[in-house]
C-alpha positions in Angstrom: -1.1 19.0 17.4 -4.9 19.5 17.8 -7.7 18.8 15.9 -7.9 22.3 14.6 -4.6 22.0 13.0 -5.6 18.6 11.2 -7.0 20.1 8.0 -4.1 22.7 7.5 -1.6 19.7 8.3 -2.7 18.0 5.5 -2.8 20.6 2.9 0.5 21.6 3.5 1.9 17.8 3.4 -0.2 17.3 0.1 1.0 20.3 -1.4 4.6 18.2 -1.5 4.7 16.0 -4.6 5.6 12.4 -3.1 5.1 10.2 -6.2 7.0 7.2 -5.2 10.8 7.8 -5.4 10.0 11.3 -4.6 8.9 11.3 -0.8 12.1 13.6 0.6 10.2 16.7 1.0 7.6 15.1 2.5 9.6 13.3 5.1 11.7 16.4 5.6 8.3 18.4 6.7 7.0 15.9 8.9 10.1 15.6 10.9 10.2 19.1 11.3 6.3 18.9 12.6 7.1 16.2 15.1 10.4 17.6 16.3 8.0 20.7 17.3 5.7 18.6 18.9 8.3 17.0 21.0 9.0 13.7 19.5 12.5 12.5 19.0 12.7 11.3 15.5 15.3 9.1 13.7 15.6 8.7 9.7 16.4 5.3 8.0 17.8 5.2 4.5 15.7 3.3 2.3 17.9 2.4 -1.0 20.5 4.1 -2.5 18.9 7.6 -3.1 20.2 10.3 -0.8 17.3 11.4 1.3 14.8 8.8 0.8 14.1 7.5 4.1 11.8 6.0 6.5 10.9 8.7 9.7 10.7 7.0 13.2 9.2 9.2 16.0 9.6 8.0 19.5 8.4 9.9 23.1 11.5 10.7 25.0 10.3 9.1 28.0 8.9 5.7 27.2 9.6 2.7 24.7 6.3 2.2 22.5 4.2 -0.3 22.9 1.8 0.5 19.8 3.4 1.8 16.7 0.8 3.9 14.3 2.3 3.6 10.8 1.4 4.3 7.0 2.9 5.4 3.8 4.0 8.9 2.3 4.3 8.1 -1.4 1.6 8.3 -3.6 0.9 7.2 -7.2 0.7 9.3 -10.1 -0.4 12.0 -11.2 0.6 14.9 -8.7 -3.0 16.8 -8.1 -2.6 19.5 -5.6 -4.7 19.7 -2.5 -7.9 21.9 -2.0 -11.0 22.1 -0.1 -14.3 21.0 -1.8 -16.8 23.5 -2.8 -18.8 22.9 0.4 -15.9 23.1 2.6 -16.8 19.4 3.7 -14.0 17.3 1.9 -10.3 17.6 0.9 -9.5 16.5 -2.6 -6.2 15.7 -4.1 -3.5 13.5 -4.5 -2.9 11.9 -1.2 -5.5 13.2 0.9 -7.1 9.7 1.0 -4.1 7.3 0.4 -2.3 8.0 2.6 -1.0 11.5 3.8 -4.4 12.2 5.4 -4.1 9.1 7.2 -0.6 10.4 8.4 -1.8 13.3 9.9 -4.4 11.9 11.4 -1.9 9.5 13.2 0.1 12.4 14.3 -2.7 14.3 16.1 -3.8 11.0 17.6 -0.2 10.2 18.6 0.2 13.7 20.4 -2.9 13.1 22.3 -1.8 9.8 23.5 1.8 10.9 24.2 0.3 13.7 26.6 -1.5 10.9 28.5 1.5 8.8 28.8 0.1 6.2 26.8 3.3 4.3 24.9 3.2 5.1 21.3 5.5 5.9 18.2 5.2 6.8 14.8 6.7 5.2 11.6 6.1 6.7 8.0 7.1 4.9 5.3 8.2 5.3 1.5 7.7 3.0 -1.5 4.4 1.3 -0.3 2.8 1.9 -3.8 5.4 0.0 -5.7 7.7 -2.5 -3.8 7.1 -2.0 -0.2 11.0 -0.9 0.5 10.4 1.4 3.2 8.2 -1.5 5.2 10.8 -4.2 4.3 13.7 -1.9 5.5 11.7 -0.7 8.6 11.3 -4.5 9.5 15.1 -5.0 9.7 15.4 -1.4 12.1 15.3 -3.3 15.4 12.2 -1.9 16.8 9.9 -4.2 18.3 6.7 -3.3 19.5 3.2 -5.3 20.7 1.1 -3.7 18.0 1.6 -2.2 14.6 -1.5 0.0 13.2 -1.1 0.4 9.8 -3.2 2.9 7.9 -4.9 2.6 4.5 -8.6 3.6 3.4 -10.6 1.0 4.8 -13.9 3.3 5.6 -12.7 3.7 9.6 -13.4 -0.5 9.9 -10.7 -2.7 11.4 -9.7 -4.9 8.7 -9.9 -8.5 10.1 -8.5 -10.4 6.6 -7.2 -9.0 3.5 -6.4 -11.0 0.1 -2.4 -11.6 -0.9 -1.0 -10.6 -4.0 1.2 -12.3 -6.6 2.9 -10.0 -9.2 4.1 -11.7 -12.4 5.9 -11.0 -15.6 5.5 -13.3 -18.4 7.9 -13.2 -21.4 7.6 -15.0 -24.8 10.3 -15.3 -27.2 9.2 -15.7 -31.2 10.8 -15.8 -34.6 10.0 -12.6 -36.8 8.7 -13.6 -40.2 6.2 -11.8 -42.8 2.6 -12.1 -41.5 1.9 -13.7 -45.2 3.8 -16.5 -44.2 3.3 -17.4 -40.4 4.6 -20.9 -41.3 7.9 -19.2 -41.8 8.1 -18.0 -37.7 6.3 -17.8 -34.8 4.5 -15.1 -33.0 5.4 -14.3 -29.4 2.4 -12.7 -29.4 0.3 -15.1 -30.1 1.6 -17.6 -27.7 1.4 -14.6 -24.7 -2.3 -14.2 -25.8 -3.0 -17.8 -25.3 -1.3 -17.8 -22.0 -3.2 -14.6 -20.9 -6.3 -15.8 -22.0 -6.1 -19.2 -19.8 -5.0 -17.2 -16.8 -7.8 -14.9 -16.9 -10.4 -17.5 -17.6 -9.0 -20.0 -15.1 -11.4 -21.0 -12.3 -9.2 -19.6 -9.2 -9.6 -20.6 -5.8 -12.1 -18.8 -3.3 -12.4 -18.6 0.4 -15.8 -18.4 2.6 -14.2 -14.9 4.2 -12.1 -13.5 1.4 -14.2 -14.3 -1.2 -12.4 -15.1 -4.9 -9.2 -15.0 -6.3 -9.0 -12.4 -8.9 -6.3 -12.0 -11.9 -5.7 -8.9 -13.7 -3.2 -8.2 -16.6 -2.2 -4.7 -16.4 0.6 -4.1 -18.9 1.6 -5.9 -22.1 4.3 -5.0 -24.9 5.4 -6.6 -28.0 6.0 -6.8 -31.8 7.4 -4.4 -34.0 4.9 -3.7 -36.9 1.4 -5.0 -38.0 2.9 -7.3 -40.6 5.5 -8.9 -38.7 5.0 -12.0 -36.6 6.4 -10.8 -33.0 9.6 -12.0 -32.1 8.9 -11.0 -28.6 6.3 -10.1 -26.2 5.9 -9.5 -22.4 3.1 -8.7 -19.8 2.8 -8.0 -16.6 -0.2 -8.9 -14.1 -1.4 -9.6 -10.7 -3.6 -12.2 -8.9 -5.3 -10.8 -5.4 -4.9 -14.1 -3.5 -7.2 -16.2 -1.0 -4.7 -18.8 -0.8 -0.9 -19.1 0.1 1.2 -17.2 -2.8 3.3 -20.6 -3.6 0.1 -22.3 -4.6 -1.1 -19.7 -7.0 2.5 -19.4 -8.5 2.3 -23.1 -9.1 -1.5 -22.4 -10.9 0.2 -19.7 -13.0 3.2 -21.9 -14.0 0.6 -25.0 -15.0 -1.5 -22.4 -17.0 0.9 -21.0 -19.4 3.1 -22.5 -22.2 6.1 -24.3 -20.8 8.4 -22.0 -23.3 7.0 -18.7 -21.7 9.6 -17.4 -19.2 7.7 -16.9 -15.7 9.2 -14.2 -13.1 7.6 -13.5 -9.7 8.1 -9.9 -9.1 6.4 -9.8 -5.6 4.2 -11.9 -3.4 2.4 -11.9 0.0 0.0 -14.7 1.4 -3.4 -13.4 2.4 -3.4 -12.0 6.2 -5.7 -12.5 8.9 -5.6 -9.4 11.2 -6.0 -8.5 15.0 -9.4 -7.1 15.7 -10.5 -5.3 19.1 -14.1 -5.3 20.8 -16.4 -2.3 19.7 -14.9 -1.7 16.3 -16.8 -2.5 13.2 -14.6 -4.9 10.9 -14.5 -5.8 7.2 -12.5 -7.7 4.6 -10.4 -6.1 1.6 -9.0 -7.1 -1.4 -6.1 -4.7 -2.0 -2.7 -4.9 -0.6 -0.6 -3.0 2.0 2.8 -3.1 4.0 1.0 -5.4 6.7 2.9 -8.4 5.6 6.2 -6.7 6.0 5.4 -5.0 9.2 4.7 -8.4 11.3 8.4 -8.5 12.1 7.8 -5.3 14.3 4.7 -6.3 16.1 0.8 -7.7 15.7 -0.8 -5.6 13.1 -3.8 -3.8 12.8 -5.4 -2.2 9.4 -7.5 1.0 10.0 -8.1 4.3 8.4 -10.2 7.0 7.0 -11.6 7.1 3.6 -12.7 4.7 0.8 -10.1 2.7 -1.4 -12.3 3.7 -4.5 -11.3 7.0 -4.3 -7.6 6.2 -4.1 -5.6 6.0 -7.1 -8.1 8.5 -9.1 -8.4 11.7 -10.6 -11.1 12.7 -8.1 -9.2 11.5 -4.9 -10.8 13.0 -1.8 -11.9 12.3 1.6 -14.5 13.5 3.9 -13.2 16.0 6.9 -15.6 14.7 9.6 -14.1 11.1 8.4 -10.7 12.3 9.2 -11.6 13.9 12.4 -13.4 10.1 13.4 -10.2 8.6 12.4 -8.3 10.9 15.4 -10.9 9.5 17.9 -10.6 6.0 16.6 -6.7 5.8 16.6 -6.9 7.4 20.0 -9.4 4.5 21.1 -7.2 2.1 19.8 -4.0 2.8 21.3 -6.2 3.1 24.5 -7.8 0.1 24.0 -4.0 -2.0 23.1 -2.5 -1.0 26.0 -5.3 -1.0 28.7 -5.3 2.8 29.2 -8.4 4.0 29.8 
């Protein structure tokens, strides 16, 4: 594929709803595109859902040394793609995070393949929820020197990224009339104290990664305003600058001993490979990088701004997409010493 085909490819790909769990149509479409460009493709089932697969692509005459990869799933809600009024940007779900990046990687990989640079492609599912695709890919058996992961990094190579601990808290109470609080115990009151302790805690900091951050994203509990809640739950995450194990210990130390703690997912902070000639940055968001290490040494680079991702105004400049293709081509050559 060529640069001229980049925008049409993104528009077609983003017309397919790929909210996490619904990636099949996007995988089918890209498999057809890649086969037409001469790639040998393999699908890797992820979970029990028929057709929910990772998509691998290999040049027929060489084993890859560099693997370009990103995710095809998106967060809700689906927003159909369109050109901006001035024609300089794309708007819609996935144009930034990360279907637009997938298209850039395909165009760049096609260019590199024609020059006999040993590259491959991997498009995974489930990054926005539990990284199920990346976890499965790590067990596929493919090993390369370098894995270039794509996320919106404003065209900068990421030298470090925070880790994450996703946790669930559950509190049990004893229901009673709210006029007689001594007759019961409110699970909500207990949980509120736990959450306040976590939000106000002085979490560790790192000179490069900055401060550890806590967010409570979900809360449920209780049955009525005049009843002491017999149960309550919350889900949150902590963007970590120290090892996840230490953060888990601190969570436990800051909540009521009777509050149940369940760690849903966790990963340590990541320090990544950088290459001379590329601008670098540090990011707070998570990615598939911790699981992709099993395949090769990871790098992280992509067009677009993370502040545009996951929003109703998700967008990306076409000039940045075109620049990303150039940077991926340069990176592929630099990593394989093919000048």
